[in-house]
Chimera marker file (.cmm) of the C-alpha trace (Angstrom):
<marker_set name="trace">
<marker id="1" x="76.255" y="60.881" z="84.187" r="1" g="1" b="0" radius="0.5"/>
<marker id="2" x="79.263" y="62.881" z="84.243" r="1" g="1" b="0" radius="0.5"/>
<marker id="3" x="81.961" y="62.664" z="86.818" r="1" g="1" b="0" radius="0.5"/>
<marker id="4" x="81.002" y="65.876" z="88.526" r="1" g="1" b="0" radius="0.5"/>
<marker id="5" x="77.379" y="64.646" z="89.315" r="1" g="1" b="0" radius="0.5"/>
<marker id="6" x="78.908" y="62.437" z="91.886" r="1" g="1" b="0" radius="0.5"/>
<marker id="7" x="79.877" y="63.605" z="95.462" r="1" g="1" b="0" radius="0.5"/>
<marker id="8" x="83.471" y="62.266" z="95.017" r="1" g="1" b="0" radius="0.5"/>
<marker id="9" x="83.557" y="64.108" z="91.654" r="1" g="1" b="0" radius="0.5"/>
<marker id="10" x="82.354" y="67.258" z="93.022" r="1" g="1" b="0" radius="0.5"/>
<marker id="11" x="84.910" y="66.940" z="95.827" r="1" g="1" b="0" radius="0.5"/>
<marker id="12" x="87.559" y="66.421" z="93.396" r="1" g="1" b="0" radius="0.5"/>
<marker id="13" x="86.508" y="69.442" z="91.451" r="1" g="1" b="0" radius="0.5"/>
<marker id="14" x="86.350" y="71.548" z="94.358" r="1" g="1" b="0" radius="0.5"/>
<marker id="15" x="89.979" y="70.434" z="95.509" r="1" g="1" b="0" radius="0.5"/>
<marker id="16" x="91.238" y="70.969" z="91.940" r="1" g="1" b="0" radius="0.5"/>
<marker id="17" x="90.124" y="75.081" z="92.129" r="1" g="1" b="0" radius="0.5"/>
<marker id="18" x="91.960" y="75.402" z="95.431" r="1" g="1" b="0" radius="0.5"/>
<marker id="19" x="95.732" y="76.275" z="95.124" r="1" g="1" b="0" radius="0.5"/>
<marker id="20" x="97.977" y="74.105" z="96.531" r="1" g="1" b="0" radius="0.5"/>
<marker id="21" x="99.812" y="75.607" z="99.877" r="1" g="1" b="0" radius="0.5"/>
<marker id="22" x="103.304" y="75.002" z="98.074" r="1" g="1" b="0" radius="0.5"/>
<marker id="23" x="102.099" y="77.077" z="95.153" r="1" g="1" b="0" radius="0.5"/>
<marker id="24" x="100.288" y="79.736" z="97.039" r="1" g="1" b="0" radius="0.5"/>
<marker id="25" x="103.258" y="81.017" z="99.077" r="1" g="1" b="0" radius="0.5"/>
<marker id="26" x="106.808" y="80.941" z="98.216" r="1" g="1" b="0" radius="0.5"/>
<marker id="27" x="107.786" y="81.926" z="101.695" r="1" g="1" b="0" radius="0.5"/>
<marker id="28" x="105.910" y="79.256" z="103.836" r="1" g="1" b="0" radius="0.5"/>
<marker id="29" x="105.551" y="80.220" z="107.589" r="1" g="1" b="0" radius="0.5"/>
<marker id="30" x="106.728" y="83.992" z="107.284" r="1" g="1" b="0" radius="0.5"/>
<marker id="31" x="104.100" y="84.631" z="104.608" r="1" g="1" b="0" radius="0.5"/>
<marker id="32" x="101.300" y="82.986" z="106.748" r="1" g="1" b="0" radius="0.5"/>
<marker id="33" x="102.508" y="84.851" z="109.875" r="1" g="1" b="0" radius="0.5"/>
<marker id="34" x="102.134" y="88.081" z="107.731" r="1" g="1" b="0" radius="0.5"/>
<marker id="35" x="98.908" y="86.979" z="106.774" r="1" g="1" b="0" radius="0.5"/>
<marker id="36" x="97.681" y="86.413" z="109.908" r="1" g="1" b="0" radius="0.5"/>
<marker id="37" x="98.889" y="89.673" z="111.472" r="1" g="1" b="0" radius="0.5"/>
<marker id="38" x="97.169" y="91.492" z="108.714" r="1" g="1" b="0" radius="0.5"/>
<marker id="39" x="94.123" y="89.736" z="109.135" r="1" g="1" b="0" radius="0.5"/>
<marker id="40" x="93.985" y="89.968" z="112.767" r="1" g="1" b="0" radius="0.5"/>
<marker id="41" x="94.666" y="93.913" z="112.230" r="1" g="1" b="0" radius="0.5"/>
<marker id="42" x="91.865" y="94.083" z="109.990" r="1" g="1" b="0" radius="0.5"/>
<marker id="43" x="89.398" y="92.258" z="112.502" r="1" g="1" b="0" radius="0.5"/>
<marker id="44" x="90.470" y="94.673" z="115.392" r="1" g="1" b="0" radius="0.5"/>
<marker id="45" x="89.770" y="97.640" z="113.352" r="1" g="1" b="0" radius="0.5"/>
<marker id="46" x="86.359" y="96.386" z="111.854" r="1" g="1" b="0" radius="0.5"/>
<marker id="47" x="85.357" y="95.437" z="115.521" r="1" g="1" b="0" radius="0.5"/>
<marker id="48" x="86.238" y="98.860" z="116.680" r="1" g="1" b="0" radius="0.5"/>
<marker id="49" x="84.131" y="100.698" z="113.820" r="1" g="1" b="0" radius="0.5"/>
<marker id="50" x="81.216" y="98.694" z="114.720" r="1" g="1" b="0" radius="0.5"/>
<marker id="51" x="81.232" y="98.757" z="118.398" r="1" g="1" b="0" radius="0.5"/>
<marker id="52" x="78.216" y="101.185" z="118.590" r="1" g="1" b="0" radius="0.5"/>
<marker id="53" x="76.149" y="98.476" z="117.021" r="1" g="1" b="0" radius="0.5"/>
<marker id="54" x="77.220" y="95.996" z="119.711" r="1" g="1" b="0" radius="0.5"/>
<marker id="55" x="78.172" y="93.337" z="117.430" r="1" g="1" b="0" radius="0.5"/>
<marker id="56" x="82.063" y="93.571" z="118.341" r="1" g="1" b="0" radius="0.5"/>
<marker id="57" x="82.871" y="90.058" z="118.421" r="1" g="1" b="0" radius="0.5"/>
<marker id="58" x="81.226" y="88.716" z="115.350" r="1" g="1" b="0" radius="0.5"/>
<marker id="59" x="82.851" y="91.710" z="113.539" r="1" g="1" b="0" radius="0.5"/>
<marker id="60" x="86.394" y="90.673" z="114.597" r="1" g="1" b="0" radius="0.5"/>
<marker id="61" x="85.772" y="87.056" z="113.803" r="1" g="1" b="0" radius="0.5"/>
<marker id="62" x="84.441" y="87.649" z="110.362" r="1" g="1" b="0" radius="0.5"/>
<marker id="63" x="86.944" y="90.703" z="109.584" r="1" g="1" b="0" radius="0.5"/>
<marker id="64" x="89.720" y="88.482" z="110.775" r="1" g="1" b="0" radius="0.5"/>
<marker id="65" x="88.814" y="85.578" z="108.788" r="1" g="1" b="0" radius="0.5"/>
<marker id="66" x="88.172" y="87.559" z="105.562" r="1" g="1" b="0" radius="0.5"/>
<marker id="67" x="91.518" y="89.467" z="106.166" r="1" g="1" b="0" radius="0.5"/>
<marker id="68" x="93.349" y="86.392" z="106.802" r="1" g="1" b="0" radius="0.5"/>
<marker id="69" x="91.704" y="84.531" z="103.777" r="1" g="1" b="0" radius="0.5"/>
<marker id="70" x="92.563" y="87.570" z="101.315" r="1" g="1" b="0" radius="0.5"/>
<marker id="71" x="96.095" y="87.771" z="102.573" r="1" g="1" b="0" radius="0.5"/>
<marker id="72" x="96.948" y="84.135" z="102.751" r="1" g="1" b="0" radius="0.5"/>
<marker id="73" x="95.870" y="83.647" z="99.084" r="1" g="1" b="0" radius="0.5"/>
<marker id="74" x="98.450" y="85.952" z="97.570" r="1" g="1" b="0" radius="0.5"/>
<marker id="75" x="101.602" y="84.331" z="96.171" r="1" g="1" b="0" radius="0.5"/>
<marker id="76" x="104.612" y="86.531" z="97.952" r="1" g="1" b="0" radius="0.5"/>
<marker id="77" x="105.620" y="88.179" z="101.015" r="1" g="1" b="0" radius="0.5"/>
<marker id="78" x="105.203" y="91.632" z="99.206" r="1" g="1" b="0" radius="0.5"/>
<marker id="79" x="101.719" y="90.970" z="97.854" r="1" g="1" b="0" radius="0.5"/>
<marker id="80" x="100.504" y="89.908" z="101.499" r="1" g="1" b="0" radius="0.5"/>
<marker id="81" x="101.888" y="93.371" z="102.749" r="1" g="1" b="0" radius="0.5"/>
<marker id="82" x="100.305" y="95.400" z="99.918" r="1" g="1" b="0" radius="0.5"/>
<marker id="83" x="96.926" y="93.189" z="100.063" r="1" g="1" b="0" radius="0.5"/>
<marker id="84" x="96.972" y="94.189" z="103.825" r="1" g="1" b="0" radius="0.5"/>
<marker id="85" x="97.500" y="97.623" z="103.412" r="1" g="1" b="0" radius="0.5"/>
<marker id="86" x="94.823" y="98.092" z="100.890" r="1" g="1" b="0" radius="0.5"/>
<marker id="87" x="92.332" y="96.236" z="103.347" r="1" g="1" b="0" radius="0.5"/>
<marker id="88" x="92.965" y="98.467" z="106.073" r="1" g="1" b="0" radius="0.5"/>
<marker id="89" x="92.895" y="101.606" z="103.844" r="1" g="1" b="0" radius="0.5"/>
<marker id="90" x="89.373" y="100.432" z="102.667" r="1" g="1" b="0" radius="0.5"/>
<marker id="91" x="88.061" y="100.091" z="106.279" r="1" g="1" b="0" radius="0.5"/>
<marker id="92" x="89.736" y="103.335" z="107.246" r="1" g="1" b="0" radius="0.5"/>
<marker id="93" x="88.098" y="105.080" z="104.387" r="1" g="1" b="0" radius="0.5"/>
<marker id="94" x="84.489" y="103.600" z="105.371" r="1" g="1" b="0" radius="0.5"/>
<marker id="95" x="84.906" y="104.523" z="109.055" r="1" g="1" b="0" radius="0.5"/>
<marker id="96" x="83.048" y="107.712" z="108.869" r="1" g="1" b="0" radius="0.5"/>
<marker id="97" x="79.990" y="106.280" z="107.276" r="1" g="1" b="0" radius="0.5"/>
<marker id="98" x="79.889" y="103.532" z="109.830" r="1" g="1" b="0" radius="0.5"/>
<marker id="99" x="80.289" y="106.057" z="112.656" r="1" g="1" b="0" radius="0.5"/>
<marker id="100" x="77.534" y="108.296" z="111.347" r="1" g="1" b="0" radius="0.5"/>
<marker id="101" x="75.387" y="105.433" z="110.729" r="1" g="1" b="0" radius="0.5"/>
<marker id="102" x="76.046" y="104.463" z="114.671" r="1" g="1" b="0" radius="0.5"/>
<marker id="103" x="75.150" y="107.949" z="115.566" r="1" g="1" b="0" radius="0.5"/>
<marker id="104" x="71.930" y="107.697" z="113.515" r="1" g="1" b="0" radius="0.5"/>
<marker id="105" x="71.129" y="104.436" z="115.207" r="1" g="1" b="0" radius="0.5"/>
<marker id="106" x="71.590" y="105.983" z="118.611" r="1" g="1" b="0" radius="0.5"/>
<marker id="107" x="69.443" y="108.746" z="117.582" r="1" g="1" b="0" radius="0.5"/>
<marker id="108" x="66.454" y="106.854" z="116.371" r="1" g="1" b="0" radius="0.5"/>
<marker id="109" x="66.651" y="104.368" z="119.320" r="1" g="1" b="0" radius="0.5"/>
<marker id="110" x="66.444" y="107.540" z="121.676" r="1" g="1" b="0" radius="0.5"/>
<marker id="111" x="63.588" y="108.933" z="119.679" r="1" g="1" b="0" radius="0.5"/>
<marker id="112" x="65.147" y="111.886" z="118.157" r="1" g="1" b="0" radius="0.5"/>
<marker id="113" x="62.787" y="113.058" z="115.418" r="1" g="1" b="0" radius="0.5"/>
<marker id="114" x="65.373" y="114.293" z="112.905" r="1" g="1" b="0" radius="0.5"/>
<marker id="115" x="69.088" y="113.204" z="113.575" r="1" g="1" b="0" radius="0.5"/>
<marker id="116" x="70.241" y="114.075" z="110.045" r="1" g="1" b="0" radius="0.5"/>
<marker id="117" x="71.539" y="117.506" z="110.490" r="1" g="1" b="0" radius="0.5"/>
<marker id="118" x="74.057" y="116.352" z="113.204" r="1" g="1" b="0" radius="0.5"/>
<marker id="119" x="74.881" y="113.359" z="110.800" r="1" g="1" b="0" radius="0.5"/>
<marker id="120" x="75.484" y="115.556" z="107.947" r="1" g="1" b="0" radius="0.5"/>
<marker id="121" x="77.232" y="118.291" z="109.541" r="1" g="1" b="0" radius="0.5"/>
<marker id="122" x="80.586" y="119.819" z="108.934" r="1" g="1" b="0" radius="0.5"/>
<marker id="123" x="82.132" y="117.806" z="111.545" r="1" g="1" b="0" radius="0.5"/>
<marker id="124" x="81.272" y="114.639" z="109.493" r="1" g="1" b="0" radius="0.5"/>
<marker id="125" x="82.652" y="116.171" z="106.315" r="1" g="1" b="0" radius="0.5"/>
<marker id="126" x="85.966" y="117.033" z="108.237" r="1" g="1" b="0" radius="0.5"/>
<marker id="127" x="86.003" y="113.493" z="109.696" r="1" g="1" b="0" radius="0.5"/>
<marker id="128" x="85.523" y="112.221" z="106.124" r="1" g="1" b="0" radius="0.5"/>
<marker id="129" x="88.220" y="114.133" z="104.837" r="1" g="1" b="0" radius="0.5"/>
<marker id="130" x="90.747" y="113.122" z="107.604" r="1" g="1" b="0" radius="0.5"/>
<marker id="131" x="89.833" y="109.509" z="107.465" r="1" g="1" b="0" radius="0.5"/>
<marker id="132" x="90.061" y="109.647" z="103.569" r="1" g="1" b="0" radius="0.5"/>
<marker id="133" x="93.575" y="111.223" z="103.721" r="1" g="1" b="0" radius="0.5"/>
<marker id="134" x="94.936" y="108.693" z="106.166" r="1" g="1" b="0" radius="0.5"/>
<marker id="135" x="93.420" y="105.906" z="103.977" r="1" g="1" b="0" radius="0.5"/>
<marker id="136" x="94.935" y="107.370" z="100.932" r="1" g="1" b="0" radius="0.5"/>
<marker id="137" x="98.194" y="107.748" z="102.489" r="1" g="1" b="0" radius="0.5"/>
<marker id="138" x="98.315" y="103.947" z="103.639" r="1" g="1" b="0" radius="0.5"/>
<marker id="139" x="96.725" y="102.814" z="100.105" r="1" g="1" b="0" radius="0.5"/>
<marker id="140" x="99.886" y="104.973" z="98.378" r="1" g="1" b="0" radius="0.5"/>
<marker id="141" x="102.350" y="103.227" z="100.679" r="1" g="1" b="0" radius="0.5"/>
<marker id="142" x="100.725" y="99.851" z="99.584" r="1" g="1" b="0" radius="0.5"/>
<marker id="143" x="100.798" y="101.105" z="96.012" r="1" g="1" b="0" radius="0.5"/>
<marker id="144" x="104.513" y="102.181" z="96.261" r="1" g="1" b="0" radius="0.5"/>
<marker id="145" x="105.495" y="98.980" z="97.562" r="1" g="1" b="0" radius="0.5"/>
<marker id="146" x="103.707" y="97.014" z="94.847" r="1" g="1" b="0" radius="0.5"/>
<marker id="147" x="105.113" y="99.179" z="92.063" r="1" g="1" b="0" radius="0.5"/>
<marker id="148" x="108.723" y="98.862" z="93.348" r="1" g="1" b="0" radius="0.5"/>
<marker id="149" x="108.295" y="95.010" z="93.747" r="1" g="1" b="0" radius="0.5"/>
<marker id="150" x="106.565" y="94.299" z="90.405" r="1" g="1" b="0" radius="0.5"/>
<marker id="151" x="108.799" y="93.755" z="87.383" r="1" g="1" b="0" radius="0.5"/>
<marker id="152" x="108.507" y="96.713" z="85.186" r="1" g="1" b="0" radius="0.5"/>
<marker id="153" x="109.509" y="96.297" z="81.417" r="1" g="1" b="0" radius="0.5"/>
<link id1="1" id2="2" r="1" g="1" b="0" radius="0.2"/>
<link id1="2" id2="3" r="1" g="1" b="0" radius="0.2"/>
<link id1="3" id2="4" r="1" g="1" b="0" radius="0.2"/>
<link id1="4" id2="5" r="1" g="1" b="0" radius="0.2"/>
<link id1="5" id2="6" r="1" g="1" b="0" radius="0.2"/>
<link id1="6" id2="7" r="1" g="1" b="0" radius="0.2"/>
<link id1="7" id2="8" r="1" g="1" b="0" radius="0.2"/>
<link id1="8" id2="9" r="1" g="1" b="0" radius="0.2"/>
<link id1="9" id2="10" r="1" g="1" b="0" radius="0.2"/>
<link id1="10" id2="11" r="1" g="1" b="0" radius="0.2"/>
<link id1="11" id2="12" r="1" g="1" b="0" radius="0.2"/>
<link id1="12" id2="13" r="1" g="1" b="0" radius="0.2"/>
<link id1="13" id2="14" r="1" g="1" b="0" radius="0.2"/>
<link id1="14" id2="15" r="1" g="1" b="0" radius="0.2"/>
<link id1="15" id2="16" r="1" g="1" b="0" radius="0.2"/>
<link id1="16" id2="17" r="1" g="1" b="0" radius="0.2"/>
<link id1="17" id2="18" r="1" g="1" b="0" radius="0.2"/>
<link id1="18" id2="19" r="1" g="1" b="0" radius="0.2"/>
<link id1="19" id2="20" r="1" g="1" b="0" radius="0.2"/>
<link id1="20" id2="21" r="1" g="1" b="0" radius="0.2"/>
<link id1="21" id2="22" r="1" g="1" b="0" radius="0.2"/>
<link id1="22" id2="23" r="1" g="1" b="0" radius="0.2"/>
<link id1="23" id2="24" r="1" g="1" b="0" radius="0.2"/>
<link id1="24" id2="25" r="1" g="1" b="0" radius="0.2"/>
<link id1="25" id2="26" r="1" g="1" b="0" radius="0.2"/>
<link id1="26" id2="27" r="1" g="1" b="0" radius="0.2"/>
<link id1="27" id2="28" r="1" g="1" b="0" radius="0.2"/>
<link id1="28" id2="29" r="1" g="1" b="0" radius="0.2"/>
<link id1="29" id2="30" r="1" g="1" b="0" radius="0.2"/>
<link id1="30" id2="31" r="1" g="1" b="0" radius="0.2"/>
<link id1="31" id2="32" r="1" g="1" b="0" radius="0.2"/>
<link id1="32" id2="33" r="1" g="1" b="0" radius="0.2"/>
<link id1="33" id2="34" r="1" g="1" b="0" radius="0.2"/>
<link id1="34" id2="35" r="1" g="1" b="0" radius="0.2"/>
<link id1="35" id2="36" r="1" g="1" b="0" radius="0.2"/>
<link id1="36" id2="37" r="1" g="1" b="0" radius="0.2"/>
<link id1="37" id2="38" r="1" g="1" b="0" radius="0.2"/>
<link id1="38" id2="39" r="1" g="1" b="0" radius="0.2"/>
<link id1="39" id2="40" r="1" g="1" b="0" radius="0.2"/>
<link id1="40" id2="41" r="1" g="1" b="0" radius="0.2"/>
<link id1="41" id2="42" r="1" g="1" b="0" radius="0.2"/>
<link id1="42" id2="43" r="1" g="1" b="0" radius="0.2"/>
<link id1="43" id2="44" r="1" g="1" b="0" radius="0.2"/>
<link id1="44" id2="45" r="1" g="1" b="0" radius="0.2"/>
<link id1="45" id2="46" r="1" g="1" b="0" radius="0.2"/>
<link id1="46" id2="47" r="1" g="1" b="0" radius="0.2"/>
<link id1="47" id2="48" r="1" g="1" b="0" radius="0.2"/>
<link id1="48" id2="49" r="1" g="1" b="0" radius="0.2"/>
<link id1="49" id2="50" r="1" g="1" b="0" radius="0.2"/>
<link id1="50" id2="51" r="1" g="1" b="0" radius="0.2"/>
<link id1="51" id2="52" r="1" g="1" b="0" radius="0.2"/>
<link id1="52" id2="53" r="1" g="1" b="0" radius="0.2"/>
<link id1="53" id2="54" r="1" g="1" b="0" radius="0.2"/>
<link id1="54" id2="55" r="1" g="1" b="0" radius="0.2"/>
<link id1="55" id2="56" r="1" g="1" b="0" radius="0.2"/>
<link id1="56" id2="57" r="1" g="1" b="0" radius="0.2"/>
<link id1="57" id2="58" r="1" g="1" b="0" radius="0.2"/>
<link id1="58" id2="59" r="1" g="1" b="0" radius="0.2"/>
<link id1="59" id2="60" r="1" g="1" b="0" radius="0.2"/>
<link id1="60" id2="61" r="1" g="1" b="0" radius="0.2"/>
<link id1="61" id2="62" r="1" g="1" b="0" radius="0.2"/>
<link id1="62" id2="63" r="1" g="1" b="0" radius="0.2"/>
<link id1="63" id2="64" r="1" g="1" b="0" radius="0.2"/>
<link id1="64" id2="65" r="1" g="1" b="0" radius="0.2"/>
<link id1="65" id2="66" r="1" g="1" b="0" radius="0.2"/>
<link id1="66" id2="67" r="1" g="1" b="0" radius="0.2"/>
<link id1="67" id2="68" r="1" g="1" b="0" radius="0.2"/>
<link id1="68" id2="69" r="1" g="1" b="0" radius="0.2"/>
<link id1="69" id2="70" r="1" g="1" b="0" radius="0.2"/>
<link id1="70" id2="71" r="1" g="1" b="0" radius="0.2"/>
<link id1="71" id2="72" r="1" g="1" b="0" radius="0.2"/>
<link id1="72" id2="73" r="1" g="1" b="0" radius="0.2"/>
<link id1="73" id2="74" r="1" g="1" b="0" radius="0.2"/>
<link id1="74" id2="75" r="1" g="1" b="0" radius="0.2"/>
<link id1="75" id2="76" r="1" g="1" b="0" radius="0.2"/>
<link id1="76" id2="77" r="1" g="1" b="0" radius="0.2"/>
<link id1="77" id2="78" r="1" g="1" b="0" radius="0.2"/>
<link id1="78" id2="79" r="1" g="1" b="0" radius="0.2"/>
<link id1="79" id2="80" r="1" g="1" b="0" radius="0.2"/>
<link id1="80" id2="81" r="1" g="1" b="0" radius="0.2"/>
<link id1="81" id2="82" r="1" g="1" b="0" radius="0.2"/>
<link id1="82" id2="83" r="1" g="1" b="0" radius="0.2"/>
<link id1="83" id2="84" r="1" g="1" b="0" radius="0.2"/>
<link id1="84" id2="85" r="1" g="1" b="0" radius="0.2"/>
<link id1="85" id2="86" r="1" g="1" b="0" radius="0.2"/>
<link id1="86" id2="87" r="1" g="1" b="0" radius="0.2"/>
<link id1="87" id2="88" r="1" g="1" b="0" radius="0.2"/>
<link id1="88" id2="89" r="1" g="1" b="0" radius="0.2"/>
<link id1="89" id2="90" r="1" g="1" b="0" radius="0.2"/>
<link id1="90" id2="91" r="1" g="1" b="0" radius="0.2"/>
<link id1="91" id2="92" r="1" g="1" b="0" radius="0.2"/>
<link id1="92" id2="93" r="1" g="1" b="0" radius="0.2"/>
<link id1="93" id2="94" r="1" g="1" b="0" radius="0.2"/>
<link id1="94" id2="95" r="1" g="1" b="0" radius="0.2"/>
<link id1="95" id2="96" r="1" g="1" b="0" radius="0.2"/>
<link id1="96" id2="97" r="1" g="1" b="0" radius="0.2"/>
<link id1="97" id2="98" r="1" g="1" b="0" radius="0.2"/>
<link id1="98" id2="99" r="1" g="1" b="0" radius="0.2"/>
<link id1="99" id2="100" r="1" g="1" b="0" radius="0.2"/>
<link id1="100" id2="101" r="1" g="1" b="0" radius="0.2"/>
<link id1="101" id2="102" r="1" g="1" b="0" radius="0.2"/>
<link id1="102" id2="103" r="1" g="1" b="0" radius="0.2"/>
<link id1="103" id2="104" r="1" g="1" b="0" radius="0.2"/>
<link id1="104" id2="105" r="1" g="1" b="0" radius="0.2"/>
<link id1="105" id2="106" r="1" g="1" b="0" radius="0.2"/>
<link id1="106" id2="107" r="1" g="1" b="0" radius="0.2"/>
<link id1="107" id2="108" r="1" g="1" b="0" radius="0.2"/>
<link id1="108" id2="109" r="1" g="1" b="0" radius="0.2"/>
<link id1="109" id2="110" r="1" g="1" b="0" radius="0.2"/>
<link id1="110" id2="111" r="1" g="1" b="0" radius="0.2"/>
<link id1="111" id2="112" r="1" g="1" b="0" radius="0.2"/>
<link id1="112" id2="113" r="1" g="1" b="0" radius="0.2"/>
<link id1="113" id2="114" r="1" g="1" b="0" radius="0.2"/>
<link id1="114" id2="115" r="1" g="1" b="0" radius="0.2"/>
<link id1="115" id2="116" r="1" g="1" b="0" radius="0.2"/>
<link id1="116" id2="117" r="1" g="1" b="0" radius="0.2"/>
<link id1="117" id2="118" r="1" g="1" b="0" radius="0.2"/>
<link id1="118" id2="119" r="1" g="1" b="0" radius="0.2"/>
<link id1="119" id2="120" r="1" g="1" b="0" radius="0.2"/>
<link id1="120" id2="121" r="1" g="1" b="0" radius="0.2"/>
<link id1="121" id2="122" r="1" g="1" b="0" radius="0.2"/>
<link id1="122" id2="123" r="1" g="1" b="0" radius="0.2"/>
<link id1="123" id2="124" r="1" g="1" b="0" radius="0.2"/>
<link id1="124" id2="125" r="1" g="1" b="0" radius="0.2"/>
<link id1="125" id2="126" r="1" g="1" b="0" radius="0.2"/>
<link id1="126" id2="127" r="1" g="1" b="0" radius="0.2"/>
<link id1="127" id2="128" r="1" g="1" b="0" radius="0.2"/>
<link id1="128" id2="129" r="1" g="1" b="0" radius="0.2"/>
<link id1="129" id2="130" r="1" g="1" b="0" radius="0.2"/>
<link id1="130" id2="131" r="1" g="1" b="0" radius="0.2"/>
<link id1="131" id2="132" r="1" g="1" b="0" radius="0.2"/>
<link id1="132" id2="133" r="1" g="1" b="0" radius="0.2"/>
<link id1="133" id2="134" r="1" g="1" b="0" radius="0.2"/>
<link id1="134" id2="135" r="1" g="1" b="0" radius="0.2"/>
<link id1="135" id2="136" r="1" g="1" b="0" radius="0.2"/>
<link id1="136" id2="137" r="1" g="1" b="0" radius="0.2"/>
<link id1="137" id2="138" r="1" g="1" b="0" radius="0.2"/>
<link id1="138" id2="139" r="1" g="1" b="0" radius="0.2"/>
<link id1="139" id2="140" r="1" g="1" b="0" radius="0.2"/>
<link id1="140" id2="141" r="1" g="1" b="0" radius="0.2"/>
<link id1="141" id2="142" r="1" g="1" b="0" radius="0.2"/>
<link id1="142" id2="143" r="1" g="1" b="0" radius="0.2"/>
<link id1="143" id2="144" r="1" g="1" b="0" radius="0.2"/>
<link id1="144" id2="145" r="1" g="1" b="0" radius="0.2"/>
<link id1="145" id2="146" r="1" g="1" b="0" radius="0.2"/>
<link id1="146" id2="147" r="1" g="1" b="0" radius="0.2"/>
<link id1="147" id2="148" r="1" g="1" b="0" radius="0.2"/>
<link id1="148" id2="149" r="1" g="1" b="0" radius="0.2"/>
<link id1="149" id2="150" r="1" g="1" b="0" radius="0.2"/>
<link id1="150" id2="151" r="1" g="1" b="0" radius="0.2"/>
<link id1="151" id2="152" r="1" g="1" b="0" radius="0.2"/>
<link id1="152" id2="153" r="1" g="1" b="0" radius="0.2"/>
</marker_set>
């Protein structure tokens, strides 16, 4: 039997896959604080967009944990910021779809026979364009910051 088949071997293998805190972040507490701030912003935004489904607190908890985890795994303060901006822009870009889903859910719960014409209207298209532009601006800021901080040869 190999060493990986024992519980201690599996634990050691799992620990070897995790990055150590000293190599993950070069800035220590400031990077961790930035990761927590961006993770909480992501959690708050996720809880806002799913409020129609009555799962605000679970969405906040799950979104915050995912956001903090993804940001904290980045090696530098700049990559924490760019990852946080990319996460927020992705959530903003998905907002019209989630809000339309909430409208469809509410219409079906109230017994509306065909709610699709209101969900797929010009207002939905306009909201999609507006949220898409906001998301593109935020992601563009992250890309600009990422491009300026990377070593270009």
